[in-house]
C-alpha positions as YAML, in Angstrom:
chain: A
units: angstrom
residues:
- id: 1
  name: GLN
  ca: [19.58, -5.25, 10.37]
- id: 2
  name: VAL
  ca: [17.43, -4.60, 7.34]
- id: 3
  name: ARG
  ca: [17.86, -6.92, 4.35]
- id: 4
  name: LEU
  ca: [16.82, -5.66, 0.92]
- id: 5
  name: VAL
  ca: [16.74, -8.18, -1.94]
- id: 6
  name: GLU
  ca: [16.21, -6.97, -5.56]
- id: 7
  name: SER
  ca: [15.54, -9.05, -8.57]
- id: 8
  name: GLY
  ca: [14.19, -9.04, -12.06]
- id: 9
  name: GLY
  ca: [16.88, -7.32, -13.95]
- id: 10
  name: GLY
  ca: [18.37, -8.58, -17.17]
- id: 11
  name: LEU
  ca: [19.38, -7.75, -20.79]
- id: 12
  name: VAL
  ca: [16.77, -6.24, -23.04]
- id: 13
  name: GLN
  ca: [16.49, -4.42, -26.34]
- id: 14
  name: ALA
  ca: [15.65, -0.79, -26.53]
- id: 15
  name: GLY
  ca: [11.91, -0.41, -26.35]
- id: 16
  name: GLY
  ca: [11.45, -3.55, -24.24]
- id: 17
  name: SER
  ca: [10.14, -3.93, -20.72]
- id: 18
  name: LEU
  ca: [11.28, -5.38, -17.42]
- id: 19
  name: ARG
  ca: [9.58, -5.67, -14.02]
- id: 20
  name: LEU
  ca: [11.84, -5.31, -10.98]
- id: 21
  name: SER
  ca: [11.02, -6.60, -7.59]
- id: 22
  name: CYS
  ca: [12.33, -5.94, -4.10]
- id: 23
  name: THR
  ca: [11.57, -7.53, -0.73]
- id: 24
  name: ALA
  ca: [12.45, -6.15, 2.65]
- id: 25
  name: SER
  ca: [12.97, -7.95, 5.89]
- id: 26
  name: VAL
  ca: [11.60, -5.12, 8.11]
- id: 27
  name: SER
  ca: [8.14, -4.92, 9.66]
- id: 28
  name: ILE
  ca: [8.05, -1.10, 9.29]
- id: 29
  name: PHE
  ca: [8.35, -1.30, 5.59]
- id: 30
  name: SER
  ca: [4.60, -0.30, 5.23]
- id: 31
  name: ILE
  ca: [5.17, 3.02, 6.85]
- id: 32
  name: ARG
  ca: [8.17, 3.99, 4.91]
- id: 33
  name: ASN
  ca: [8.41, 6.16, 1.83]
- id: 34
  name: MET
  ca: [10.16, 3.86, -0.56]
- id: 35
  name: GLY
  ca: [12.18, 4.39, -3.67]
- id: 36
  name: TRP
  ca: [13.91, 2.81, -6.63]
- id: 37
  name: HIS
  ca: [17.48, 4.18, -7.14]
- id: 38
  name: ARG
  ca: [19.96, 3.45, -9.92]
- id: 39
  name: GLN
  ca: [23.59, 3.72, -10.47]
- id: 40
  name: ALA
  ca: [25.09, 3.82, -13.89]
- id: 41
  name: PRO
  ca: [28.82, 3.26, -14.57]
- id: 42
  name: GLY
  ca: [30.78, 6.31, -13.55]
- id: 43
  name: LYS
  ca: [27.83, 8.16, -12.22]
- id: 44
  name: GLN
  ca: [26.31, 8.83, -8.87]
- id: 45
  name: ARG
  ca: [23.29, 6.78, -7.46]
- id: 46
  name: GLU
  ca: [20.06, 8.63, -8.33]
- id: 47
  name: LEU
  ca: [16.47, 8.27, -7.21]
- id: 48
  name: VAL
  ca: [14.14, 7.51, -10.15]
- id: 49
  name: ALA
  ca: [10.87, 6.72, -8.60]
- id: 50
  name: SER
  ca: [9.30, 6.91, -5.08]
- id: 51
  name: ILE
  ca: [6.05, 5.85, -3.49]
- id: 52
  name: ASN
  ca: [4.78, 6.96, 0.01]
- id: 53
  name: SER
  ca: [2.98, 4.79, 2.43]
- id: 54
  name: ILE
  ca: [-0.46, 5.48, 0.90]
- id: 55
  name: GLY
  ca: [0.60, 5.00, -2.68]
- id: 56
  name: ARG
  ca: [1.31, 8.46, -3.96]
- id: 57
  name: THR
  ca: [4.14, 8.29, -6.51]
- id: 58
  name: ASN
  ca: [6.79, 10.59, -7.92]
- id: 59
  name: TYR
  ca: [9.22, 10.15, -10.76]
- id: 60
  name: SER
  ca: [12.29, 11.68, -12.03]
- id: 61
  name: ASP
  ca: [12.02, 13.45, -15.49]
- id: 62
  name: PRO
  ca: [14.11, 10.83, -17.37]
- id: 63
  name: VAL
  ca: [11.63, 7.98, -16.53]
- id: 64
  name: LYS
  ca: [8.40, 9.76, -16.12]
- id: 65
  name: GLY
  ca: [5.72, 8.20, -18.34]
- id: 66
  name: ARG
  ca: [7.77, 5.09, -18.79]
- id: 67
  name: PHE
  ca: [8.26, 3.62, -15.33]
- id: 68
  name: THR
  ca: [5.59, 2.78, -12.75]
- id: 69
  name: ILE
  ca: [6.48, 2.07, -9.04]
- id: 70
  name: SER
  ca: [4.03, 0.12, -6.88]
- id: 71
  name: ARG
  ca: [4.14, -1.58, -3.54]
- id: 72
  name: ASP
  ca: [2.44, -4.49, -1.64]
- id: 73
  name: ASN
  ca: [2.86, -3.72, 2.02]
- id: 74
  name: ALA
  ca: [1.43, -7.10, 3.14]
- id: 75
  name: LYS
  ca: [4.28, -8.78, 1.27]
- id: 76
  name: LYS
  ca: [6.77, -6.00, 2.17]
- id: 77
  name: ALA
  ca: [7.44, -5.85, -1.45]
- id: 78
  name: LEU
  ca: [8.32, -2.97, -3.98]
- id: 79
  name: TYR
  ca: [8.00, -3.09, -7.70]
- id: 80
  name: LEU
  ca: [9.13, -1.15, -10.69]
- id: 81
  name: GLN
  ca: [7.49, -1.69, -14.11]
- id: 82
  name: MET
  ca: [9.90, -0.35, -16.79]
- id: 83
  name: ASN
  ca: [8.52, 0.12, -20.22]
- id: 84
  name: SER
  ca: [10.05, 1.66, -23.35]
- id: 85
  name: LEU
  ca: [13.44, 1.13, -22.07]
- id: 86
  name: LYS
  ca: [16.40, 3.08, -23.51]
- id: 87
  name: PRO
  ca: [20.15, 2.43, -23.46]
- id: 88
  name: GLU
  ca: [20.50, 5.25, -20.96]
- id: 89
  name: ASP
  ca: [18.48, 3.31, -18.49]
- id: 90
  name: THR
  ca: [21.27, 0.81, -18.19]
- id: 91
  name: ALA
  ca: [22.32, 0.73, -14.45]
- id: 92
  name: VAL
  ca: [22.28, -1.33, -11.31]
- id: 93
  name: TYR
  ca: [18.89, -0.73, -9.75]
- id: 94
  name: TYR
  ca: [18.34, -0.78, -5.93]
- id: 95
  name: CYS
  ca: [15.43, -0.31, -3.68]
- id: 96
  name: ASN
  ca: [15.66, 1.57, -0.43]
- id: 97
  name: THR
  ca: [13.92, 4.36, 1.54]
- id: 98
  name: ILE
  ca: [13.96, 7.62, -0.35]
- id: 99
  name: SER
  ca: [16.95, 8.84, 1.66]
- id: 100
  name: GLY
  ca: [18.80, 5.54, 1.50]
- id: 101
  name: LEU
  ca: [18.32, 4.93, 5.23]
- id: 102
  name: TRP
  ca: [18.89, 1.12, 5.27]
- id: 103
  name: ASP
  ca: [21.75, -0.93, 4.16]
- id: 104
  name: TRP
  ca: [21.90, -1.23, 0.36]
- id: 105
  name: GLY
  ca: [21.24, -4.62, -1.20]
- id: 106
  name: GLN
  ca: [23.23, -6.12, -4.05]
- id: 107
  name: GLY
  ca: [20.96, -4.46, -6.62]
- id: 108
  name: THR
  ca: [19.85, -5.89, -9.99]
- id: 109
  name: GLN
  ca: [21.55, -5.08, -13.23]
- id: 110
  name: VAL
  ca: [19.55, -3.70, -16.06]
- id: 111
  name: THR
  ca: [21.21, -3.57, -19.48]
- id: 112
  name: VAL
  ca: [19.46, -2.04, -22.44]
- id: 113
  name: SER
  ca: [21.00, -2.65, -25.91]
- id: 114
  name: SER
  ca: [20.50, -0.28, -28.67]
...
């Protein structure tokens, strides 16, 4: 059973920054295309950033230019640097494969005040 643990969320003012971290308990982490997903209240979960096994990244339009995804395969870790945060970024953030293949972790709450 794969265990994903997210951390790093919190309350921040608009324009601020946060860095999210995720660790995975699976040895095949390094070959998986990974992503950060988020779910805002009353909305469906959405993929906001992804990174493939060799570091190629992709971002959804709302976060492009503000968020940066990275990974450390040796540590089985995934990161999301979030800058210039906006109130609409408020959500619970989760890491998983791009398709959400593994069991979802508890996520980490990000709240951006205006």
